[in-house]
Wavefront OBJ file of the C-alpha trace (Angstrom):
o trace
v 0.000 0.000 0.000
v 1.076 3.541 -0.652
v 1.831 5.637 2.397
v 0.136 9.024 2.708
v 2.316 11.933 1.594
v 4.279 13.772 4.267
v 3.315 17.388 4.820
v 5.918 19.904 3.676
v 6.024 21.363 7.189
v 7.106 17.992 8.623
v 9.696 17.307 5.915
v 13.374 17.401 6.887
v 15.667 19.842 5.102
v 17.567 17.072 3.341
v 14.299 15.728 1.851
v 13.076 19.075 0.474
v 13.290 19.555 -3.289
v 14.940 22.724 -4.544
v 11.672 24.088 -5.916
v 9.975 23.550 -2.548
v 12.681 25.333 -0.564
v 11.107 28.842 -0.476
v 7.761 27.523 0.735
v 9.501 25.233 3.249
v 11.490 28.189 4.624
v 8.294 30.254 4.861
v 6.814 27.602 7.167
v 9.722 27.739 9.632
v 9.432 29.568 12.945
v 11.811 32.562 12.922
v 10.640 34.050 16.205
v 13.226 34.292 18.999
v 11.606 31.320 20.720
v 11.734 29.280 17.527
v 15.401 30.073 16.957
v 16.265 29.207 20.570
v 14.306 25.967 20.228
v 16.177 25.061 17.029
v 19.527 25.732 18.712
v 18.454 23.648 21.689
v 17.422 20.729 19.453
v 20.736 20.950 17.610
v 22.668 20.942 20.878
v 20.659 17.972 22.164
v 21.294 16.009 18.957
v 25.033 16.761 19.137
v 25.222 15.884 22.838
v 23.383 12.594 22.435
v 25.363 11.578 19.350
v 28.917 12.463 20.402
v 29.092 13.140 24.146
v 26.470 10.993 25.892
v 27.638 7.585 24.593
v 28.734 4.351 26.241
v 32.176 4.261 24.632
v 33.190 7.854 24.228
v 36.153 9.015 22.232
v 37.812 12.247 21.284
v 35.488 12.863 18.319
v 32.914 15.106 19.994
v 35.361 17.121 22.051
v 37.724 17.595 19.098
v 34.844 18.960 16.991
v 34.076 21.549 19.673
v 37.758 22.460 19.867
v 38.034 22.752 16.073
v 34.941 24.967 16.007
v 36.447 27.188 18.687
v 39.705 27.513 16.727
v 37.852 28.446 13.529
v 35.642 30.989 15.316
v 38.554 32.611 17.113
v 40.436 32.880 13.813
v 37.420 34.502 12.157
v 37.024 36.966 15.045
v 40.686 37.979 14.974
v 41.115 37.944 11.179
v 41.000 41.723 10.808
v 43.871 42.087 13.286
v 45.843 39.290 11.605
v 45.207 40.814 8.193
v 46.438 44.200 9.404
v 49.668 42.715 10.756
v 50.354 40.623 7.678
v 52.275 43.276 5.717
v 53.839 45.089 8.646
v 57.621 45.285 8.636
v 59.403 44.444 11.862
v 62.714 46.158 11.272
l 1 2 3 4 5 6 7 8 9 10 11 12 13 14 15 16 17 18 19 20 21 22 23 24 25 26 27 28 29 30 31 32 33 34 35 36 37 38 39 40 41 42 43 44 45 46 47 48 49 50 51 52 53 54 55 56 57 58 59 60 61 62 63 64 65 66 67 68 69 70 71 72 73 74 75 76 77 78 79 80 81 82 83 84 85 86 87 88 89
């Protein structure tokens, strides 16, 4: 038997066709509460997949550390860029 079609609102981002993307984005909740809820769900998924496991490894912690390194580089890029061509003599 054929399963009933899934509503576009309940479709995951990876299952959305390119033509459906604008209408899918219009159905999202962009209020501050919706954005906080999305961040919370993302954190919970990350925590349960990489941190809260029986046999933990360095994978989850190293991803957080790599993200911190990339963000700190982005934040200090203007200072690094300014010092790039400075002569030290």
